[in-house]
N, C-alpha and C positions, 0 to 999 in steps of 0.2 A: 766281704761286705760288712760283716759283724753286726748287722741290725736289719730289722724288717723296715721296708719303706711302704707304709700303708697309703692307700689311695682308693677312692671310690669314684665311679662315674654315675651320676644321678641323671637319668635320662628324662628329656622333655617329651613325655608320651602324650598323645592326643586322646587316649582312652580315659574318660572321666572317673572310672572306677578302679584304676590301677596306678600304682606308684612303683617305678622300676629302678633298682640299684644294681650296679655291676661292680664286682671287686676288681680293682686295677692295681692291686698291691704287688710289690716285688718282695718275696719272702726269702730270707737267708736260709739255705738248706741246712746249715750247721746249728741253727737255733730252733727251739721248739715253738710251736704256735699253740699256746694254751690259753684257755679262758677267753675265747673271742666274745666280744660284746658289741652289739649294734643297737643303739638307742635312737629313736626318732620321736621328736616332739612335733605334733601336728599343730598348725595355726589355730589359735584360740584355746589351746590346752596347756596346762601347767606341768603335767607329768608326761614322761616319755614312755613310749611303747618299747618294750624289750623284745627283740626278735630272737626266736629260739636258737640257742647256740649250735644245735645240730644242723641248722641250715647254713651256717657260716663256714663252710669248707672253703679251702683256697680256690679262688676263681668263681665264687658264687655269683649267681644271676637271679635276683629276687624280683618277683612280681607280687607286690603287696597290695592287699585289699583293706577296706575299712576295718574288717575283723582283725587282720594282722596288726594294724596300727592301733587297735584297741579303742576305736571310736564307735564301733558297732559291736553289740554283744547279743543280738537276737537274729535268728534266721540266717546264720552264717553259712549254712549248708545249702540254702536255696535262694538267697537274695544278696546282691552286693550294692552297698550305698555308694553314692558319688563322693569323691574326696574333694575337700575345699581347695581353692586357690589360696595362696599366701606363702609365708615363709615357714619352711620345714627346717628344724634344727636337727642335724644328723651327727652322731658321734660313733666312731668305730675304733675299737681298741683291742689289744692283746695284753696278756699279763707280762710285766707289771704295767697296768693301765695308765698310771700317771706319767709313764715315759713313752710307751708305744701306743700312740693314739693319733687320730686325725679328726678334725671337726669341720663341718660345712654348714652354711646357710644356703638353702635352695629355695628360690622363688618359683613356685608352681604357677603357671599361667594357662593351664589347660582350658578352664571355663572361659577365660577372657578371649583366647584365640578361637574357641568354638563359636562364641558370640560374634567375633569379628568376621568369621567365615560366613555366618548367616547373613550379616549385613552385606557382604560381597555377593551372596546369592541373590539377595533382593535388589541389588543394583541392576541386574539383568542387562549385562553388556552384550553387544553384538560385535561382529567382526568388521567394524567400521569405527571411525572416530566418534567418540561420545559427544552428546550435546553439552552445553555449559553446565547444567545442573549435575549431570553424571560425572563430568570431569571434576567439578568442585568436590563432589562426594568422594571421588577416588583420592584426591589430595588429602582430604580429612581422614580417610582410612589409613593412608600411608603415615600420616601424623600420629594417629593412635598407635600404630605398630611401632613407630620409633620410640614413643613414650614407654611402651611395654618393654622393648629391648633395653632402653636406658634404665628402667626400674630394675630389671634383672641384673644388669651390670653393677648398679649401685649396691644391690644386696650381696651378690655372689663374689664380686671382684674388688669393689671399693670398700666393702664391709661397712656400708652406711645404710643400715636396714630402715631407719626411719625415713630417710630421703627416698629410698627405693619404694617404700610403701606409699609415700605421698605421690610419687610419679604414677604408680599403679592406679591409685584412686582417681587421679586426674584423667588417666586414660579411660577409665570407666565412665567418668562424667562426659568426656568427649564422645564416647559411644552412645550415651544417653541422648546427646544432642543430634547425632547422626540418625538415631532411631526415632527422634522426635518424641521421646518419652516425657520430656519436660520443656517443650517448645513454648 
């Protein structure tokens, strides 16, 4: 093979206090794996959190908290803060890092989907056809979900972060209308 093929799986977890990353790399057994570096920039922050190199063994499975991502620096042993939705910039590399690296933009939608689930709970469906109002609300919920999926695709696959965030923000506005927060 003659080179490492780095790859990460960034999971869409529903836990608002955790961020999970799995190592999906294929390592060349004839080459050393030295100086692993994992940098994560949280939405709204300019500097990246550097994950401890000793955690970056081949095949790592990291469940990171606000303390790990360096946005919480108090009560880390007793309290976990919720992580924000938005675009997380992730860079994983080995030495020489200018050649052996992989970078991702990940759109975290945990809070948005939690909110959408609460809207579904309040819909109070029964095991029969819904009335017109509930059916209309179901259509609007599906529309919001499609906007969230499209936002994620724009950020992660199309590499159009600004467009993706506009779609994300529009989905939140649609949820506001469903919730009647700004009727």
